[in-house]
C-alpha positions in Angstrom: 0.0 0.0 0.0 1.4 3.4 -1.0 2.1 5.7 1.9 0.0 9.0 1.7 1.7 12.1 0.5 2.8 14.5 3.2 3.4 18.2 2.9 5.1 20.3 5.6 2.9 23.1 6.9 3.7 26.4 5.1 4.5 29.4 7.4 1.0 30.8 7.5 -0.5 27.4 8.4 2.0 26.7 11.2 1.7 30.1 12.9 -2.1 29.7 12.9 -1.8 26.1 14.2 0.4 27.3 17.1 -2.2 30.0 18.1 -5.5 28.1 17.9 -8.1 29.1 20.5 -11.4 27.3 21.1 -13.1 30.5 22.2 -12.6 32.2 18.9 -12.1 29.6 16.1 -10.2 30.5 13.0 -12.9 30.1 10.5 -13.6 31.8 7.2 -17.3 31.9 6.1 -18.5 32.2 2.5 -22.2 32.7 1.8 -23.5 32.4 -1.7 -27.1 33.3 -2.6 -28.8 31.8 -5.6 -32.2 32.6 -7.1 -33.3 28.9 -7.2 -32.8 25.8 -5.2 -30.4 22.9 -5.7 -30.9 19.1 -6.2 -29.3 17.5 -3.2 -27.8 14.4 -4.8 -26.6 16.3 -7.8 -24.8 18.9 -5.7 -23.1 16.3 -3.5 -21.8 14.6 -6.6 -20.6 17.8 -8.2 -18.9 19.1 -5.0 -17.1 15.7 -4.5 -15.9 15.8 -8.1 -14.7 19.4 -7.5 -12.6 18.3 -4.5 -11.0 15.7 -6.7 -10.3 18.3 -9.4 -8.4 20.3 -6.7 -6.8 17.4 -4.7 -4.7 19.7 -2.5 -7.9 20.5 -0.6 -8.3 16.8 0.4 -5.9 16.9 3.4 -5.8 16.5 7.1 -3.2 17.1 9.8 -0.9 14.1 10.0 -0.3 12.5 13.3 3.2 12.7 14.8 5.2 12.3 18.0 5.4 15.2 20.5 9.0 15.8 19.5 8.3 16.2 15.8 9.9 19.3 14.3 7.2 20.1 11.7 3.4 19.8 11.3 2.5 18.0 8.1 -0.5 17.8 5.9 -1.5 14.3 4.8 -3.3 14.2 1.4 -6.2 11.7 1.2 -7.7 10.1 -1.9 -11.2 10.6 -0.6 -12.9 12.8 2.0 -13.0 11.3 5.5 -16.5 12.8 6.2 -19.5 13.9 4.2 -18.8 17.5 3.4 -22.2 18.6 2.2 -25.3 18.9 4.5 -28.8 20.2 3.9 -30.7 22.2 6.5 -34.5 22.8 6.1 -35.3 26.5 5.5 -37.0 28.3 8.4 -37.2 31.6 10.2 -33.8 31.1 12.0 -32.2 28.5 9.7 -29.8 30.9 7.9 -28.9 32.8 11.1 -28.2 29.6 12.9 -26.0 28.4 10.0 -24.0 31.6 10.2 -23.5 31.1 13.9 -22.2 27.6 13.3 -19.8 29.0 10.7 -18.3 31.3 13.4 -18.3 28.9 16.4 -17.5 25.5 14.9 -14.3 25.1 12.8 -14.1 22.0 10.7 -11.5 19.8 12.5 -8.0 19.6 11.1 -7.9 15.9 11.9 -10.4 15.0 9.1 -10.1 15.6 5.4 -11.1 18.1 4.0 -11.1 20.8 6.7 -14.2 22.5 5.2 -18.0 22.0 5.2 -20.8 23.1 2.9 -24.2 23.7 4.5 -27.1 24.4 2.1 -30.1 26.3 3.5 -32.7 26.7 0.7 -31.1 28.7 -2.0 -28.1 29.7 0.1 -24.7 27.9 0.1 -22.7 28.4 3.3 -19.1 27.3 3.2 -17.1 27.1 6.4 -13.3 26.8 6.2 -10.7 26.1 8.8 -8.4 29.1 8.2 -5.4 27.2 9.4 -5.6 25.1 6.2 -7.2 27.3 3.6 -8.4 30.8 2.7 -11.5 32.1 1.1 -10.3 32.7 -2.5 -9.0 29.1 -2.8 -12.3 27.6 -1.6 -14.2 29.9 -3.9 -12.2 28.5 -6.8 -13.3 25.0 -5.7 -16.9 26.1 -5.5 -16.7 27.6 -9.0 -15.6 24.2 -10.3 -18.5 22.6 -8.5 -20.9 25.1 -10.1 -19.6 24.2 -13.5 -19.9 20.5 -12.9 -23.4 20.9 -11.5 -24.9 23.3 -14.1 -22.8 22.4 -17.1 -22.1 26.0 -17.8 -18.8 27.7 -18.2 -17.6 29.2 -14.9 -14.2 30.3 -16.1 -13.0 33.5 -14.3 -13.5 36.9 -16.0 -10.4 38.7 -17.0 -9.1 41.0 -14.3 -9.5 44.8 -14.9 -6.6 46.0 -17.1 -4.4 48.6 -15.6 -1.1 50.0 -17.0 1.9 48.4 -15.4 3.7 50.8 -13.0 7.3 50.8 -12.0 8.2 49.6 -8.5 8.3 52.5 -6.1 9.0 53.1 -2.5 6.0 53.8 -0.2 5.5 57.6 -0.3 4.4 59.9 2.5 4.0 57.2 5.1 3.2 58.1 8.7 5.7 56.8 11.3 5.0 53.3 12.7 7.2 53.4 15.8 4.3 53.6 18.3 1.5 51.1 18.8 -1.4 51.8 16.5 -4.9 52.7 17.6 -7.2 49.9 18.9 -10.9 49.7 18.1 -12.6 51.2 21.1 -14.7 48.9 23.3 -18.4 49.1 22.7 -20.9 47.0 24.6 -19.4 43.5 24.8 -21.6 40.4 25.0 -21.2 37.8 27.8 -20.6 34.9 25.5 -17.2 34.5 23.8 -16.6 34.1 20.1 -17.4 36.3 17.1 -20.5 38.2 16.0 -21.4 38.9 12.3 -23.4 41.4 10.3 -23.8 41.2 6.5 -25.3 43.9 4.3 -25.6 44.9 0.7 -24.7 48.4 -0.5 -24.4 50.2 -3.8 -21.0 50.1 -5.4 -19.3 53.5 -4.9 -19.1 55.7 -7.9 -15.6 56.5 -9.1 -15.0 59.2 -11.7 -13.4 57.9 -14.9 -9.7 58.4 -14.8 -9.5 58.6 -11.0 -6.0 58.0 -9.6 -7.6 55.6 -7.0 -9.5 52.4 -7.1 -12.6 51.1 -5.3 -10.3 49.3 -3.0 -8.8 52.6 -2.0 -12.2 54.0 -1.4 -13.0 51.0 0.9 -9.6 51.5 2.7 -10.4 55.2 3.3 -14.0 54.3 4.4 -12.7 51.8 6.9 -10.2 54.3 8.4 -12.8 57.1 8.6 -15.3 54.7 10.2 -13.0 53.5 12.9 -11.7 57.1 13.6 -15.3 58.2 14.0 -16.2 55.3 16.2 -13.1 55.9 18.5 -13.9 59.6 18.8 -17.5 58.8 19.9 -16.0 56.5 22.5 -13.5 58.9 23.9 -10.4 57.3 22.6 -7.3 59.4 22.2 -6.4 59.9 18.5 -3.6 57.6 17.4 -2.3 56.4 14.1 -4.3 53.7 12.4 -2.8 50.7 10.6 -5.1 48.6 8.5 -4.0 45.1 7.3 -4.8 44.4 3.7 -4.4 40.9 2.2 -2.9 40.8 -1.3 -3.5 37.8 -3.5 -1.4 37.4 -6.7 -2.6 33.8 -7.6 -4.2 33.1 -10.9 -8.0 32.5 -10.7 -8.2 29.6 -13.2 -7.9 25.9 -12.4 -4.2 26.2 -11.8 -4.8 28.3 -8.7 -2.7 27.0 -5.8 -5.0 25.8 -3.0 -4.2 26.7 0.5 -3.4 30.0 2.3 -2.0 32.1 -0.5 -2.4 35.7 0.5 0.4 38.0 1.8 -0.4 40.8 4.3 0.6 44.4 4.1 -0.2 47.3 6.5 -1.6 50.6 5.3 -0.9 53.4 7.8 -2.9 56.6 8.5 -1.9 59.5 10.6 -4.7 60.9 12.9 -4.6 64.3 11.2 -5.3 62.8 7.8 -8.7 61.4 8.8 -11.0 64.3 8.4 -13.2 65.4 5.6 -11.4 68.6 4.6 -9.4 67.0 1.8 -10.9 63.7 0.8 -9.5 63.8 -2.7 -6.0 64.2 -1.3 -6.6 61.4 1.2 -7.8 59.0 -1.6 -4.8 59.9 -3.7 -2.3 59.3 -0.9 -4.0 56.0 0.0 -3.8 54.9 -3.6 -0.1 55.7 -3.7 0.5 53.8 -0.5 -1.5 50.7 -1.5 0.1 50.5 -5.0 3.6 50.8 -3.5 2.9 48.2 -0.8 1.5 45.7 -3.3 4.6 46.0 -5.5 7.1 45.4 -2.7 8.2 41.7 -2.4 7.5 40.4 1.1 7.0 37.1 2.8 3.4 36.3 3.6 3.7 37.1 7.4 7.0 39.0 7.3 10.5 37.9 7.9 10.1 37.1 11.6 7.5 34.3 11.0 10.0 32.4 8.8 12.5 32.2 11.7 9.8 31.0 14.1 8.7 28.3 11.8 12.1 27.0 10.9 12.5 23.4 12.3 15.2 24.3 14.9 13.2 22.8 17.8 10.2 20.5 18.3 6.9 22.1 17.3 5.6 22.0 20.9 8.5 24.3 22.0 8.2 26.6 19.0 4.4 26.8 19.6 4.9 28.0 23.1 7.4 30.6 22.0 5.1 31.8 19.2 2.2 32.3 21.5 4.4 34.2 24.0 5.7 36.5 21.3 2.2 37.0 19.9 1.0 38.1 23.3 4.0 40.5 23.7 3.4 41.9 20.2 -0.4 42.4 20.7 -0.1 46.2 21.3 1.6 46.5 17.9 -1.0 44.5 16.0 -2.8 46.5 13.3 -6.0 48.2 14.2 -8.2 46.1 11.9 -8.2 44.0 8.7 -9.9 45.0 5.5 -10.1 42.1 3.1 -11.5 43.3 -0.2 -12.1 40.3 -2.5 -13.2 42.7 -5.2 -15.4 41.6 -8.1 -16.2 37.9 -7.7 -14.3 36.5 -10.7 -16.6 33.5 -11.4 -20.2 33.5 -12.6 -21.0 30.8 -9.9 -23.7 29.7 -12.4 -25.4 26.5 -11.2 -27.6 26.1 -14.3 -31.1 26.8 -15.4 -33.0 25.9 -12.2 -30.6 27.1 -9.5 -29.3 30.1 -11.5 -26.3 32.4 -11.0 -25.2 33.9 -7.7 -26.6 37.4 -7.0 -24.8 37.9 -3.7 -21.6 36.5 -2.1 -20.4 37.4 1.3 -17.1 36.5 3.0 -16.0 37.0 6.6 -12.6 36.7 8.2 -11.8 35.8 11.8 -11.9 38.7 14.3 -9.9 37.5 17.2 -8.5 40.1 19.7 -6.5 42.2 19.8 -7.9 43.5 16.5 -11.4 42.4 17.4 -12.9 43.6 14.1 -12.6 42.6 10.5 -14.2 44.2 7.4 -14.6 42.0 4.3 -16.1 43.2 1.0 -16.9 41.6 -2.4 -19.0 42.7 -5.3 -21.4 40.6 -7.3 -24.1 41.7 -9.8 -23.1 45.3 -9.5 -23.6 45.4 -5.7 -21.1 45.6 -2.8 -21.5 42.9 -0.2 -20.1 43.9 3.2 -19.5 41.7 6.2 -18.5 43.1 9.6 -17.2 40.5 12.0 -16.2 41.2 15.6 -15.0 39.7 18.8 -17.8 39.6 21.4 -15.4 40.6 24.1 -15.0 43.9 22.2 -18.4 44.7 20.6 -22.1 43.7 20.7 -24.7 43.4 17.9 -25.8 47.0 18.4 -22.2 48.2 17.9 -22.0 46.2 14.7 -25.1 47.9 13.4 -23.8 51.3 14.2 -20.4 50.5 12.5 -22.3 49.4 9.4 -24.2 52.7 9.3 -20.9 54.7 9.7 -19.3 52.6 6.9 -22.3 53.3 4.6 -22.1 57.0 5.3 -18.4 57.3 4.7 -18.5 55.1 1.6 -21.0 57.5 0.2 -18.8 60.5 1.2 -15.9 59.1 -0.8 -18.2 58.8 -3.8 -19.6 62.3 -3.8 -16.4 64.1 -2.8 -13.9 62.1 -4.7 
């Protein structure tokens, strides 16, 4: 019998594995809304075939002795468990499914570390973020859509922009002091994450603008948090917003796993007012373009040292957790993950139809405690706010949504 293929954990996976917490699971949730319903047996068959078309997703954490120096993924020929489940629609069915996506991470010990729950015309995919990210699993879902509906789900061509020379980051506020934290609102007694999803108009951007919709979203996020912190009496401090950058192809050759790298976009307190929004948008665009162009490891250079096999994983895990706690004050203020225009039609055929809304949400563990995730489908912006319940409550999430909508509109009419 051939021994299963094993793959050492990449840096991102290992750091996440070291720092797992039961109270705030590292899950990514993807929610796809279709106009029609799906045939159960046909969807199961299509999704299983999609997993085989992307075999890197069929993996589980390999067992090993306590003194092992690396975690390893073990690839499996078939899933260990039934991945797809169907929940009868009802008044609370979708809300309860969202809650499960935030509170119950698919275990790393069974292949694959994802699950797909179907609630009526809604597909809800929950991903263990230690193993996989949202764009990779969306690629697998697009393959399943094509197999199910028989229609082409090839990715649309990305927007064409003229190539720019590599440049240093201009006009960057100093980062020698800890950044602002999101001010506490009204925490809830239970641990874990809360979630709010909403649909907004895509912001207008004048033709030929030097900034992108992503820059408008970045400025909107910064203005929203600055406003929230002022309301809650926090002293003005520089903001740093983490932005994932994904350079992978979107076709069937897309590497499956955690493939984004993280950059941090800084803002000085004095920039975040409404007196010169065009200037703020322009400076933000210059910063984001320069940061995207700079070569950088996914989690920076320090993570590579921590994950080198110089000691057993148990010892390095303890060190990583200690350093993470020590570095908490320097963690960025929040994370803005803009998926952008969903590149796939997600067309499930004549009866189920094409997706008209797709939401993502990223983990919101403290010390950040708040993540903002956006995507656009069918000409609409789909916003997910996710927060740690030790920081905010559901009423706080609704207020932050209102602030975000206001400032997004402000960037549109002023820019």
